[in-house]
N, C-alpha and C positions, 0 to 999 in steps of 0.2 A: 567629516565623512561618517555616515551612519555605518555601523558594523553589520556586516552581511550575513551574520548568524543571527541577528535579530529577526530577520526577514524570512528565515528558512528554519523548517524543523527536520530533525533526523527521523529515521523510521521508527525509532524507539519512542521519541517524543510524540510522532503521531499516533503511536499505538496506544499511548496513555492515554490521549486525547479523544480518541475515536472508541475507546474501550474495546480494542480489538488487540492481536497478537502481532508482534513484530513481523512474523511469517505472512499473516493475512494482508497487512498493509503492503509488503513488497510484492504479493499476489496482485493486489489491486493495481499497482504500478505496472506490472508486467502485461495485465490485461487492458491497460488503457484506461482504467476509471478514475485513477488519481494521477496527476501531472506531476513529474518529478525531473529535477536535473542530476546528472551524475558527476560527481568530482571525486577523484581519487578512487574509484570503484565504489563510493558510498553515495546513496540516494539522499537528496536534499529537496523537500517538499515545501513550496511557498505557503506561508501561514495563511494567506487570504483563500488559498485553494482549499486548505483544511476547513476554515471555517464555512465555506460553502458546501462542502462534500457531504452528500447523504449516502451512506454505506448501503449495499444491498441487505436485504433480510438474510437472517442466518438460514442455512439450508439451501440456500440458492444452487439450483442444478448446474448452473453454468461454471461454479467452483468445485464440483464433486469430481474426484478423480475417476477416469473411465477405467472399465475393467477390460481387458482383452478376452478373446474367447477361451483361452487358457486359464482364466480367472485371475491373471496377474495385473497389477495396477500399472496404468500406462503413465 
């Protein structure tokens, strides 16, 4: 039986492979750009998904925090 952890990467491992931060990888997952499964509250990302993933360009307006009329971040 093959070890399941060889087929999946944690968000930290994905961050290193994608040259992004862990927080950014989690954001990609929340926005549906990167497929992942949740086990015990931790995300596991299929390694074949990482091999095919093309991250959006830095400064993508879809990932900027919106500001409300009062100037606070939403």
